[in-house]
KOLKOLTI-310450 format. One line per field, with one value per residue (C-alpha): x, y, z. Coordinates in steps of 0.05 Angstrom, whole numbers, plus 5000, padded with zeros to 4 digits. Layout:
N
c1 <- (X,...) .
c2 <- (Y,...) .
c3 <- (Z,...) .
//
This chain:
554
c1 <- (7091,7084,7151,7161,7220,7277,7293,7363,7381,7434,7407,7380,7310,7322,7271,7263,7261,7221,7258,7228,7226,7254,7307,7373,7435,7504,7561,7626,7647,7698,7695,7649,7603,7599,7575,7523,7499,7490,7450,7400,7395,7377,7320,7296,7314,7328,7401,7441,7516,7552,7627,7679,7689,7762,7739,7694,7720,7710,7644,7612,7636,7604,7537,7540,7556,7499,7452,7435,7449,7448,7516,7532,7605,7627,7633,7572,7530,7473,7422,7436,7391,7329,7276,7321,7292,7358,7432,7492,7560,7624,7682,7750,7739,7712,7695,7655,7619,7600,7574,7529,7505,7490,7450,7411,7394,7367,7322,7305,7333,7358,7433,7489,7561,7607,7652,7625,7572,7553,7533,7489,7413,7420,7474,7488,7494,7525,7471,7460,7414,7379,7324,7269,7308,7350,7387,7423,7475,7490,7541,7513,7576,7623,7654,7634,7685,7659,7588,7612,7643,7580,7537,7579,7572,7496,7490,7529,7477,7417,7392,7408,7334,7312,7301,7261,7217,7203,7184,7133,7104,7097,7059,7013,7001,6981,6934,6903,6894,6860,6814,6797,6807,6762,6796,6764,6798,6866,6878,6853,6897,6958,6944,6932,6996,7034,7009,7033,7103,7107,7080,7115,7191,7232,7240,7164,7154,7205,7173,7102,7072,7018,6970,6990,6976,6906,6891,6919,6877,6814,6830,6833,6760,6765,6831,6864,6935,6950,7021,7046,7041,6970,6951,6975,6946,6877,6879,6917,6894,6931,6997,6995,7040,7078,7083,7110,7056,7054,6981,7005,6962,6981,7014,6965,7006,6942,6932,7004,6997,6935,6973,7042,7050,7120,7102,7040,7082,7121,7059,7019,7078,7090,7016,7002,7064,7131,7196,7238,7299,7293,7331,7285,7222,7251,7274,7207,7170,7214,7204,7129,7123,7165,7124,7056,7069,7121,7116,7189,7222,7289,7336,7377,7440,7435,7500,7483,7437,7362,7337,7277,7228,7195,7262,7288,7224,7223,7292,7269,7208,7252,7298,7238,7208,7276,7284,7213,7226,7289,7267,7265,7188,7178,7126,7091,7090,7149,7138,7132,7155,7220,7283,7321,7390,7414,7475,7470,7537,7543,7479,7488,7465,7392,7402,7341,7345,7351,7297,7247,7261,7257,7196,7157,7189,7192,7235,7289,7357,7410,7484,7492,7562,7585,7655,7639,7640,7588,7540,7549,7535,7470,7452,7462,7416,7361,7364,7358,7303,7260,7278,7310,7379,7362,7350,7403,7477,7522,7592,7648,7694,7761,7745,7710,7638,7632,7625,7685,7661,7729,7769,7814,7791,7806,7791,7774,7737,7665,7637,7642,7664,7606,7572,7556,7497,7471,7465,7406,7426,7469,7446,7483,7471,7541,7567,7548,7603,7678,7695,7669,7666,7623,7576,7573,7554,7487,7467,7484,7450,7383,7344,7378,7358,7286,7304,7361,7418,7449,7498,7569,7628,7638,7566,7568,7639,7683,7745,7721,7648,7593,7619,7686,7652,7605,7661,7700,7641,7634,7707,7698,7634,7672,7722,7722,7686,7642,7609,7578,7554,7510,7451,7445,7491,7461,7472,7433,7458,7444,7454,7430,7497,7529,7491,7530,7600,7574,7543,7607,7646,7600,7611,7686,7684,7648,7580,7523,7466,7446,7384,7374,7314,7290,7258,7210,7163,7118,7166,7211,7275,7294,7346,7371,7388,7432,7435,7479,7487,7540,7486,7438,7371,7349,7291,7231,7157,7163,7100,7123,7086,7091,7143,7191,7219,7263,7306,7349,7412,7468) .
c2 <- (3069,2993,2957,2900,2854,2886,2857,2827,2816,2769,2706,2641,2613,2552,2498,2424,2401,2337,2294,2226,2183,2242,2226,2259,2257,2260,2276,2251,2196,2225,2246,2306,2265,2212,2264,2290,2219,2204,2268,2253,2178,2200,2239,2176,2201,2156,2169,2158,2168,2182,2172,2124,2064,2082,2150,2121,2126,2069,2096,2109,2041,2009,2042,2020,1948,1950,1975,2036,2078,2068,2074,2097,2078,2137,2212,2257,2264,2314,2258,2240,2299,2266,2256,2284,2327,2353,2352,2352,2362,2344,2339,2372,2397,2469,2469,2404,2431,2495,2454,2414,2479,2512,2452,2450,2524,2512,2455,2491,2435,2457,2445,2450,2455,2438,2495,2543,2586,2627,2562,2537,2543,2519,2503,2443,2464,2427,2382,2353,2292,2259,2215,2261,2323,2358,2423,2456,2511,2551,2606,2619,2594,2636,2585,2511,2492,2545,2519,2451,2480,2519,2457,2416,2470,2474,2398,2394,2439,2396,2343,2271,2253,2307,2259,2211,2267,2289,2218,2214,2282,2258,2196,2238,2288,2233,2203,2272,2283,2215,2231,2302,2300,2358,2415,2466,2431,2450,2514,2480,2419,2464,2505,2444,2409,2473,2472,2400,2417,2478,2445,2377,2372,2332,2278,2275,2270,2214,2177,2184,2115,2094,2091,2162,2187,2157,2188,2255,2257,2254,2325,2353,2375,2415,2447,2427,2399,2365,2350,2279,2269,2297,2253,2189,2208,2219,2151,2111,2134,2078,2108,2180,2238,2263,2339,2350,2323,2254,2248,2256,2318,2386,2432,2483,2539,2565,2498,2497,2568,2549,2494,2525,2592,2605,2589,2632,2693,2691,2668,2729,2777,2755,2763,2689,2670,2636,2666,2606,2651,2670,2620,2634,2618,2554,2530,2544,2509,2448,2447,2456,2398,2352,2368,2360,2300,2260,2285,2306,2367,2393,2451,2472,2514,2574,2555,2483,2450,2455,2389,2389,2342,2313,2293,2262,2223,2199,2169,2132,2105,2082,2044,2013,1988,1962,1922,1895,1870,1832,1788,1712,1714,1762,1770,1754,1820,1827,1829,1904,1890,1856,1890,1933,1963,2020,2065,2138,2164,2238,2248,2324,2372,2351,2275,2277,2207,2168,2213,2203,2128,2112,2157,2118,2049,2030,1969,2005,2021,2068,2081,2154,2179,2251,2281,2355,2372,2427,2381,2321,2364,2388,2317,2290,2344,2328,2254,2265,2317,2263,2208,2165,2156,2082,2073,2118,2111,2169,2154,2202,2167,2142,2156,2091,2080,2135,2208,2252,2322,2353,2304,2326,2331,2271,2239,2167,2114,2130,2066,2059,1995,1947,1922,1848,1821,1836,1907,1917,1981,2042,2110,2174,2245,2264,2333,2347,2394,2388,2461,2528,2552,2493,2507,2581,2564,2536,2607,2637,2585,2601,2561,2574,2534,2547,2553,2585,2539,2547,2489,2494,2480,2412,2393,2418,2407,2345,2330,2303,2317,2267,2218,2211,2206,2149,2114,2113,2084,2030,2011,2007,1966,1913,1899,1829,1829,1886,1863,1802,1840,1893,1875,1942,2001,2065,2138,2199,2237,2309,2306,2257,2260,2228,2163,2137,2142,2113,2053,2045,2044,1989,1948,1957,1934,1871,1887,1856,1874,1948,1992,2065,2110,2182,2218,2274,2287,2341,2398,2412,2390,2318,2274,2206,2146,2087,2023,1962,1894,1840,1790,1749,1781,1825,1876,1857,1871,1932,1975,2047,2112,2156,2202,2143,2099,2037,2011,1950,1930,1881) .
c3 <- (7414,7413,7405,7355,7344,7305,7236,7233,7160,7134,7167,7140,7146,7190,7177,7194,7121,7113,7062,7080,7016,6976,6923,6942,6897,6930,6883,6914,6962,7010,7083,7072,7029,7084,7134,7084,7070,7144,7154,7100,7117,7188,7156,7119,7049,6989,6972,6908,6907,6842,6848,6819,6866,6879,6906,6961,7032,7081,7110,7042,7016,7078,7064,6992,7013,7063,7008,7050,6988,6912,6880,6809,6795,6751,6749,6749,6685,6674,6667,6740,6759,6729,6783,6838,6894,6924,6906,6952,6921,6958,6908,6905,6833,6835,6761,6766,6828,6791,6732,6779,6813,6745,6721,6787,6780,6710,6736,6801,6844,6913,6918,6969,6944,7001,7024,6971,7006,6943,6909,6966,6971,7042,7093,7137,7209,7268,7296,7365,7363,7422,7395,7368,7391,7339,7354,7296,7300,7237,7227,7157,7124,7166,7212,7209,7263,7310,7299,7322,7385,7402,7390,7439,7492,7484,7485,7550,7583,7564,7614,7596,7592,7543,7485,7528,7553,7482,7461,7517,7498,7426,7449,7493,7436,7388,7439,7450,7375,7369,7428,7404,7328,7308,7272,7318,7377,7350,7391,7455,7443,7432,7495,7538,7514,7528,7600,7608,7583,7628,7691,7687,7693,7644,7697,7705,7630,7624,7682,7654,7639,7591,7650,7671,7601,7601,7668,7647,7583,7626,7649,7578,7573,7637,7614,7680,7683,7750,7771,7765,7840,7841,7783,7816,7883,7852,7817,7869,7938,7974,7951,7979,7966,8026,8025,8095,8140,8170,8148,8076,8065,8038,8088,8116,8146,8179,8215,8237,8265,8304,8339,8346,8381,8356,8284,8290,8305,8239,8200,8222,8217,8145,8126,8119,8081,8095,8070,8050,8044,8118,8162,8222,8181,8153,8221,8255,8198,8207,8283,8276,8226,8269,8330,8296,8252,8290,8362,8360,8390,8365,8375,8315,8315,8268,8234,8217,8166,8178,8150,8101,8134,8071,8039,8103,8115,8043,8052,8115,8077,8018,8065,8101,8035,8013,8078,8073,8002,8020,8077,8075,8080,8020,7988,8054,8092,8139,8214,8230,8301,8282,8309,8259,8269,8226,8221,8203,8177,8193,8232,8237,8290,8284,8285,8240,8209,8275,8307,8250,8245,8319,8330,8276,8285,8359,8346,8307,8338,8311,8314,8293,8276,8274,8269,8282,8357,8351,8313,8358,8420,8388,8366,8437,8463,8412,8426,8501,8490,8457,8507,8453,8484,8495,8420,8389,8405,8386,8361,8345,8294,8318,8391,8409,8424,8476,8459,8477,8461,8472,8430,8373,8300,8256,8188,8206,8166,8149,8179,8254,8290,8281,8344,8354,8315,8245,8218,8172,8136,8134,8109,8094,8069,8046,8030,7957,7935,7921,7933,7956,7884,7865,7923,7904,7833,7857,7875,7808,7763,7729,7781,7849,7911,7932,8006,8044,8063,8133,8127,8151,8105,8136,8120,8048,8021,8018,7976,7909,7924,7937,7885,7919,7987,7966,7927,7991,8028,7974,7985,8061,8053,8012,8067,8097,8163,8140,8075,8109,8171,8137,8093,8057,8050,8023,8010,7986,7925,7910,7834,7781,7746,7807,7799,7739,7770,7836,7801,7760,7826,7851,7788,7792,7865,7842,7871,7831,7876,7878,7873,7857,7868,7864,7923,7904,7962,7935,7921,7861,7895,7880,7911,7889,7933,7918,7960,7951,7983,7983,8001,7957,7974,7916,7919,7877,7874,7918,7920,7930,7938,7875,7906,7914,7859,7859,7802,7812,7774,7770) .
//
């Protein structure tokens, strides 16, 4: 037998009641009345308050003085109901409240009597507001305070950019209705807009520009909804999307298998698919991409991070664009053959950043630091394997410029001793998490990581998490003798919520030259990058591929 939703009686019909330009009477002028007044003013109603002037609290008196409401300076009279569309009563006199309720019933005017559920045609819930978004929690008169607690918990789970995403969707929807106004287009419009909301993330929707909307609407007739990256790639071919291959094309596992015997074995054994939860599959995919697209060979320990190539390459590109935009010759293109010196803080077992940068920029040099003995041994092997020992210098903190693989563990400064000459940038991919429990929580959330993580505790966890780590780096960068030697300091961030405290740390340190960006190279995983400088050159006019973005601040 076909199953249908079960009826749960005793609830309220929750509606978004449109009261724009409706006449609403508020009886009372205290704290409860002030809350009611704000709610209906937010809904663009025309509000009249009836209450003696001495009974108005500060907020209601302010709204009267600002002419946001009409004030009748006396107690309620029956004629006050003439021409009224809704009544809200908030007085401490039960008899007077019941009189208002009785009169409203006789005239069939919807009424709410504060704190008297039997005399309410509707209830006020606890509302979370973010621009066009309104979320209301109602306990149907059973527990207003509990409704407020539940509302705060729900609001804390919503992304910061939810309201902005909804605004952009509203603009797109109005454009679509104008483009396809026929009534018979209604179902198709609704279905197509649903596809957009399901396929695009909230970040994508927030980032959508007027130009993006116009491009996207061209797909309406076909019913297709491309991703934001696909949309920009199709309409801006000089700014390609990097999805893992150096040629900026989609990854073809079949092509990789034809050119890589080791990758071919798992590809065929898994019937033409890759299991991203299998460490061996992820490692072989990484090796195959690095070999094909960058001419690099690496060996990776099974108990250390396997770096995602697209994200790592996107960070290198972001740094490269940042450096190009802050040269004395800008906007004249920078000399691609100029020498560049960078520092990679915590290079890891793969030494992925120095390898990628030096393989694609022959005039770049790197100092790569690493504290973990196991990782630095592997990094030294990978650097030698690719004949890049002349371009990449390994440094184990606190032990000088040479590598002592058997030295004791230590917790030295993040920045190494700076060599003679200018340093163009530093980069860092810090541990994201503050504790093992915080790391474990990523596997129990509704959208767990899309690929297996093989990182060690030292690579994933640091006291205070990534915010504390980068804040420490900010403090070190501000030291005399350091701030003037490095043009740009930078760090990757694993979570959007970390950006605000990091930027606040920069402001408190007196830094007025910083830039932030988002890296989204084709997949769903995003990372954020923040860079700061104690110098005068500020990034401007940077043309970035659509998977990179740059926002500057001061």
